[in-house]
C-alpha positions, 0 to 999 in steps of 0.5 A: 300349838295344833289348835292355835295353828288350826285357828290361824289357818281358819282366820286367814282362809277368808273364803272358807274354802278349806284351802289357802291360795297364794294371796291368802298365804302372802297376807298370813306371812306378812302378819308374821313379819315375813314379807315376800312378793307373790311370786315367792309365795306361789313358789312356797305353795307349789313346794308344799302342794301335794296334789297340784291344786295350786293351794294348800290344805291344812296338812300342807299348810302345817308342813310349810309352817314347820319348815318355816319355823325350822328355817327361822330357828336355824337362822336365829341360832347362828345370827349371834350378833343379831345383825339380821344377816348371816355370813358365808360360814354362818349360812353353812352352819345354819343350813346344816342345822336345818338339815341341808348338808352342802359342800362349800362350792354349793353354799357359795353358789347358793349365796351368789344366787340369793344375795341380790346386794352382793355382800356375801351375806343373807338376810332372813328373807333371802335365807328362807328363799335359799332354803325353799330352793333347797327343799324343792330341789332336794326332794326332786333330785332325791326321787331320781337319786334314792341313795343321794349319791349326786344330790349336791352336784345336781343342786349346783348344776341347777343353780348354774342352769338358772344363772345361765338362763338369766344371762340369756334373758339379759342378752336378749334384753340388751339386743332389744335396747340396742335396736330401740336405740338405733330406731331412736337415732334414725327418728332423730335424724329424720326429725332434725329438719322438723321443729326444735322441740321435737328434736330436743325430745328425741335427743332426751329419749336417745340419752335415756336409751343409751343409759339403759343400754349401759346399765344392761351391759353392766348387769350382763357383765356381772351375771357372766362373771358369776356364771363363770365363777360358779362353773369353776367352783363346780369343776373344782368340786368334781376334781376333789 
């Protein structure tokens, strides 16, 4: 297996540098039917890059490969109906097999974060993203908590912090869209005495802006609900 992995590494190291950057790694993962955007792949590189070069040497690539194999095996072991998705209980069991022992509130918060379609299930790609977050977070927190006394709660707090950040970004986006809508209304009012074609175009633009504002409000409400729910879970876990 080692020789095959080395040959694979050399075949995707297209520039012969002895290292893989994010784009080379993305192409390699796609050959294995793992399709991630460049941001996700860059996160993998940073998670396994031991010397902060933003690329992976062979030893680092080997560790990433072993991690992905372990994660895929744990997913497949508990995807018993071969649906390609894991339920909450299956995610919990699969994470334990992969070496991540989380309490139920942490698992629930993790699924909320990496389940974009909000069906309380994780596909393989979503599960890999979640495990990558845990891999990075566990290693980081363990450096400050060698006896692992607070890693789980720190992970939940990390999820809460990230979710709160998204809420703040969405609020700012909503403010920007409201300002753009007000500007469009002012322009429409000024152009009402102009040509009918210009007024019609401005009305169409205004309706589009209103649709964007309404969509953003819906997204913001959902994010705020998720944030409040995750906070309650954290409080409940700390009381136990």
